[in-house]
C-alpha positions as CSV (number, residue, x, y, z in Angstrom):
1,M,-25.1,76.8,-5.6
2,E,-22.9,73.6,-6.1
3,K,-22.3,72.6,-9.7
4,F,-20.2,70.4,-12.0
5,V,-18.3,72.0,-14.9
6,I,-17.5,69.3,-17.5
7,H,-15.2,69.8,-20.4
8,G,-16.0,67.0,-22.8
9,G,-14.5,65.5,-25.9
10,K,-11.9,63.3,-24.2
11,P,-12.0,59.5,-24.3
12,L,-12.1,57.8,-20.9
13,H,-9.4,55.4,-19.9
14,G,-8.5,53.4,-16.8
15,T,-10.1,51.2,-14.2
16,V,-13.0,52.0,-12.0
17,Q,-14.3,50.0,-9.0
18,I,-18.0,49.6,-8.7
19,S,-19.5,50.1,-5.2
20,G,-22.2,48.1,-3.5
21,A,-25.7,48.3,-4.9
22,K,-27.7,51.1,-3.1
23,N,-31.1,49.4,-3.8
24,A,-29.9,46.2,-2.2
25,A,-27.9,47.7,0.7
26,V,-30.8,49.8,2.1
27,A,-33.0,46.6,2.2
28,L,-30.2,44.5,3.8
29,V,-29.6,47.1,6.5
30,A,-33.3,47.1,7.4
31,A,-33.3,43.3,7.3
32,T,-30.8,43.2,10.2
33,I,-33.8,43.9,12.5
34,L,-35.0,40.3,11.7
35,C,-31.7,38.7,12.7
36,D,-31.6,37.2,16.2
37,E,-27.8,37.5,16.4
38,P,-25.2,40.2,15.4
39,C,-24.3,40.3,11.7
40,V,-21.9,42.1,9.4
41,L,-22.5,43.6,6.0
42,E,-19.6,44.1,3.6
43,N,-19.4,46.1,0.3
44,V,-21.9,48.7,1.6
45,P,-21.9,51.9,-0.4
46,E,-20.9,55.2,1.2
47,I,-24.2,57.0,0.6
48,S,-26.6,59.2,2.6
49,D,-29.4,56.7,2.7
50,I,-27.1,54.1,4.4
51,T,-26.0,56.8,6.9
52,K,-29.7,57.6,7.7
53,C,-30.6,53.9,8.0
54,M,-27.7,53.5,10.5
55,K,-28.9,56.5,12.5
56,I,-32.5,55.1,12.6
57,L,-31.3,51.8,13.9
58,R,-29.1,53.5,16.6
59,E,-31.9,55.8,17.7
60,M,-34.1,52.7,18.1
61,G,-31.6,51.0,20.3
62,A,-29.4,48.9,18.0
63,E,-25.6,48.7,18.1
64,V,-24.2,49.8,14.8
65,R,-20.5,50.1,14.2
66,L,-18.4,50.9,11.1
67,L,-15.6,48.3,10.9
68,D,-14.2,50.1,7.8
69,K,-15.7,52.5,5.3
70,N,-17.7,49.7,3.5
71,T,-18.2,47.2,6.3
72,I,-20.8,47.6,9.1
73,Y,-21.5,45.6,12.2
74,F,-25.2,45.3,13.4
75,D,-26.6,44.1,16.6
76,T,-30.3,44.9,16.7
77,K,-31.2,42.9,19.9
78,G,-31.4,46.2,21.8
79,I,-34.5,47.4,19.8
80,E,-37.5,47.2,22.1
81,K,-40.0,49.6,20.6
82,P,-41.1,49.1,16.9
83,E,-41.2,52.8,16.1
84,V,-39.1,54.7,13.6
85,P,-38.2,58.3,14.5
86,Y,-40.4,60.7,12.6
87,E,-37.8,63.2,11.2
88,L,-35.4,60.5,10.0
89,A,-38.1,58.5,8.3
90,R,-39.3,61.6,6.4
91,T,-35.9,62.0,4.7
92,M,-35.8,58.8,2.8
93,R,-38.0,56.5,0.7
94,A,-36.4,53.3,2.0
95,S,-37.7,53.9,5.5
96,C,-40.8,52.0,4.3
97,Y,-38.8,48.8,4.6
98,F,-38.9,49.2,8.4
99,L,-42.6,48.5,8.2
100,G,-42.0,44.9,7.0
101,T,-39.0,44.2,9.2
102,L,-40.6,45.6,12.4
103,L,-43.8,43.8,11.7
104,G,-42.0,40.6,11.0
105,R,-40.2,40.8,14.4
106,F,-42.6,42.5,16.7
107,H,-45.9,42.0,14.9
108,E,-46.2,45.8,15.1
109,A,-44.7,48.7,13.3
110,F,-45.1,52.5,13.6
111,V,-43.4,54.2,10.7
112,P,-44.0,57.7,9.4
113,M,-44.9,58.1,5.7
114,P,-41.7,57.8,3.7
115,G,-39.9,60.8,2.1
116,G,-36.9,60.8,-0.2
117,C,-36.6,61.8,-3.9
118,D,-39.6,63.5,-5.5
119,L,-40.2,60.9,-8.3
120,G,-44.0,61.3,-8.5
121,D,-46.7,59.5,-6.7
122,R,-45.4,56.3,-5.1
123,P,-48.1,55.0,-2.7
124,I,-47.6,52.0,-0.4
125,D,-51.0,50.4,-1.0
126,Q,-49.4,47.2,-2.3
127,H,-47.2,47.0,0.8
128,L,-50.3,47.2,3.0
129,K,-52.1,44.7,0.8
130,A,-49.4,42.2,1.5
131,F,-49.5,42.8,5.2
132,K,-53.2,42.4,5.3
133,A,-52.9,39.0,3.5
134,L,-50.7,37.9,6.3
135,G,-53.2,38.9,9.0
136,A,-52.2,42.5,9.8
137,S,-54.3,45.6,10.0
138,D,-53.2,49.2,9.5
139,E,-54.2,52.7,10.2
140,I,-52.8,56.2,9.9
141,V,-52.0,57.8,13.2
142,N,-50.6,61.4,13.2
143,G,-49.2,61.0,9.7
144,A,-47.6,57.6,10.3
145,N,-48.5,54.1,9.3
146,H,-49.4,51.9,12.3
147,V,-49.5,48.2,11.3
148,T,-50.3,45.5,13.8
149,A,-51.0,41.7,13.9
150,N,-51.8,39.2,16.7
151,E,-49.8,36.8,14.6
152,L,-48.6,36.6,11.0
153,V,-49.8,33.6,9.0
154,G,-48.6,32.6,5.5
155,N,-50.9,33.3,2.7
156,Q,-51.1,33.9,-1.1
157,I,-50.2,37.5,-2.1
158,Y,-50.8,38.8,-5.6
159,F,-49.6,42.3,-6.5
160,D,-51.7,44.3,-8.9
161,F,-48.5,45.5,-10.6
162,V,-44.8,44.7,-10.2
163,T,-43.3,46.6,-7.3
164,V,-39.8,46.2,-5.8
165,G,-40.6,47.8,-2.5
166,A,-43.8,45.8,-1.8
167,T,-42.1,42.6,-2.8
168,M,-39.3,43.3,-0.3
169,N,-41.7,44.2,2.4
170,A,-43.8,41.1,1.7
171,I,-40.6,39.0,2.1
172,F,-39.7,40.8,5.4
173,A,-43.1,40.1,6.9
174,S,-43.3,36.5,5.7
175,V,-39.8,35.2,6.8
176,K,-41.0,34.5,10.3
177,A,-44.7,34.1,9.6
178,K,-46.3,30.7,10.3
179,G,-46.6,28.4,7.3
180,L,-46.2,29.1,3.6
181,T,-46.4,32.4,1.8
182,I,-46.6,32.6,-2.0
183,I,-45.9,36.0,-3.6
184,E,-47.2,36.3,-7.2
185,N,-46.3,39.0,-9.7
186,A,-43.2,39.6,-7.7
187,A,-40.4,41.9,-8.7
188,K,-37.4,40.1,-10.2
189,E,-34.5,42.7,-9.9
190,P,-31.1,41.6,-8.7
191,H,-31.6,43.3,-5.3
192,I,-34.6,41.1,-4.7
193,V,-32.4,38.1,-5.2
194,D,-29.7,39.6,-3.0
195,L,-32.1,40.2,-0.2
196,A,-33.4,36.6,-0.4
197,N,-29.8,35.3,-0.5
198,F,-28.9,37.4,2.6
199,L,-32.0,36.1,4.6
200,N,-31.4,32.5,3.4
201,S,-27.8,32.6,4.6
202,M,-29.3,33.4,8.0
203,G,-31.5,30.4,7.9
204,A,-34.7,31.7,6.1
205,D,-36.5,29.4,3.6
206,I,-37.1,31.6,0.5
207,R,-37.3,30.1,-3.0
208,G,-38.0,31.6,-6.4
209,A,-36.4,35.0,-6.0
210,G,-35.6,36.3,-9.4
211,T,-38.8,34.9,-10.8
212,D,-42.3,36.3,-10.6
213,V,-43.4,33.7,-8.0
214,I,-41.6,33.6,-4.6
215,K,-42.3,31.0,-2.0
216,I,-41.4,31.6,1.7
217,R,-41.8,29.1,4.5
218,G,-41.6,30.8,7.8
219,V,-38.8,30.1,10.4
220,N,-38.5,30.9,14.0
221,Y,-34.8,32.0,14.2
222,L,-32.3,33.8,12.0
223,K,-28.6,33.4,12.8
224,G,-25.9,36.0,12.4
225,V,-23.8,36.0,9.2
226,T,-21.2,38.0,7.3
227,Y,-22.6,39.0,3.9
228,A,-21.4,41.1,1.0
229,T,-23.8,43.3,-0.9
230,I,-23.9,42.8,-4.7
231,P,-22.2,45.5,-6.9
232,D,-24.4,48.2,-8.3
233,Q,-25.5,47.4,-11.8
234,I,-26.8,50.9,-12.4
235,E,-23.5,52.5,-11.5
236,A,-21.7,49.9,-13.7
237,G,-24.0,50.6,-16.6
238,T,-23.4,54.3,-16.3
239,Y,-19.7,53.9,-16.7
240,M,-20.2,51.5,-19.6
241,V,-22.2,54.1,-21.5
242,A,-19.7,56.8,-20.6
243,A,-16.9,54.8,-22.0
244,A,-18.8,54.0,-25.1
245,A,-20.0,57.6,-25.6
246,T,-16.4,58.9,-25.4
247,K,-14.9,56.1,-27.5
248,G,-12.8,55.2,-24.4
249,D,-11.2,52.0,-23.1
250,V,-12.3,51.3,-19.5
251,V,-12.1,48.3,-17.2
252,I,-15.1,48.2,-14.9
253,A,-14.2,46.1,-11.8
254,N,-16.4,44.4,-9.3
255,V,-19.4,43.6,-11.4
256,I,-21.8,40.6,-12.0
257,P,-21.9,40.3,-15.8
258,K,-25.3,38.6,-15.7
259,H,-26.8,41.8,-14.2
260,L,-25.5,43.8,-17.1
261,E,-26.7,41.6,-19.9
262,S,-29.4,43.9,-21.3
263,I,-27.1,47.0,-21.5
264,T,-24.3,44.9,-22.8
265,A,-26.5,43.6,-25.6
266,K,-27.5,47.2,-26.6
267,L,-23.9,48.5,-26.6
268,R,-22.8,45.6,-28.8
269,K,-25.7,46.3,-31.1
270,V,-24.3,49.8,-31.8
271,G,-20.8,48.5,-32.3
272,V,-19.2,48.7,-28.9
273,N,-16.7,46.0,-27.9
274,V,-17.6,44.6,-24.5
275,E,-15.6,41.7,-23.0
């Protein structure tokens, strides 16, 4: 059994570099399916979910190359069949994002039920609700979600509760749909904004990301870009708390301070100096 043995009681000192945000990166990698040209993602974290996403894309026919440990080249033109390999999909929760991207590009997606961390019941009913609003139908075939549409047409989507995954999938499916899509009760996390910024840099028309109403006007073509993933605010916040708990003095580099406002406020409230 692997384990960590930690001898505490020592203040932390030094500088730590924050990696790219995992929750943003897995969505950006899936989004490359929608791009009509090659694109490059920078500041991608070295984590197993990214490795699995890369393997899924390669097995589907995409060209995926590591330019360095945190920079990846994607050319997804070679994908011809909108089907995610069963065994790979079952190992990660983020495989559900391929439903939205494949549906947005091919008007069809065949993706096994997602796996990943056992964090309790996390159904995809809100994802399917968004797809249906855009004109798609769905069925379960041999334990996989099969979603199809003759065409995707913009519509009003209202989520019953705030959900990051469904918000992202609704964005994926709407980017190339005909007309205007309005997503209400949308998630507002930084990775939603990062996804919208990535797609907009390609030529998408997404407005309101970061608020609870997102408006998307469909486009026909998305150009290739080079784009850097936002830093991980969860990782940064963890180091902030660790520095405070040990009465240390730590410089946390590569962060977006706005994403850390809530935890900064709490730390200052208990007497921690945060600059």
